[in-house]
N, C-alpha and C positions, 0 to 999 in steps of 0.2 A: 576062367572060373573064379579067380581071386576077386575080380571086380564085382562079379555077381553076388558072391557070398558077403563081401564087404557091404554092399548095398542092403542086402537082407538083414545083416547085423545092425546097420544104421536104422533101418525101419523098426527092428525089434527094440532098439534103445528108446525110440519115441514111444512105443507101446509101454515099455517099462516105466518111463517117466509118467505116463498117464495112469498106470497102476499105482505108482507111489503117490501121485496127486490125489487119487480117489480113495486111498487107504485112510488110515487114521490121521493122516496129515503130518505125522511126526516122523521125519526121516532126516538123516544127515547127508551132507554133500558126498561123503564116501559111498553112499548107497547108489549114487548115480554113475559111478565109474566102473568100467570093466577093462581088464588089461590082458595083453599078450606080451609077455616079457621074453626077450631073447638073451641068453647067457652065453658069452664067448669066453672060454677058459683055455689057456695054455696050449694053443694049437689043436684043440679037440674040436669035433663037430659041435655046432651050436646046440643048445638045449632050449626048448620052448615051453613056456608055462602059461596057462590060462589062470588068471587071478581075479578075485573080487574080494574086497575088504569091507563089505557092507554090514550094517546092523539089522536091516529089515530081512534080507535073505542071507542065507548061510555064507560063511567065508568059503572061497573056492581056491584051490591050488591043484591044478591038474598038469602033470608032465605030458608033453606031446613030442612025437618024433620029428615033426616038421611044422613049418608055419601053416601050411595048408590044413594039416590035421588040427592045429590049434584053432584056426578059424572055424572049422566044423564043430569042434568042442565048445567054443565060445557061443556059437549059435544055439547049440543044444542047451547049454547052461542058462542062457537068457530066456529061452522058451520055457524051461522048467521053472525059472524064477517067476515069470509072468503067470504061468498056470498056478503055481503054489500060492502066490500072493493074491491072485484073483479069487481063489477059493476061500480065503480068510476073511 
């Protein structure tokens, strides 16, 4: 399942790039990057965060219970970004 959703996310990032290119043309490099961050602290279970630090689409910071959940959330966020910016 992880490989499939990673491919779907990769495909979405291509669509996102196309949306950015077709928009007003003014975007920064940080608009092109999406993150899943893993935080390992003091012998505790890892924490996963979906993050985006863009200017064009809102900043994103979503805590997730597992890497698989983070992948699903990332996919949803990129889909929402594409929809939102395509409507503008």
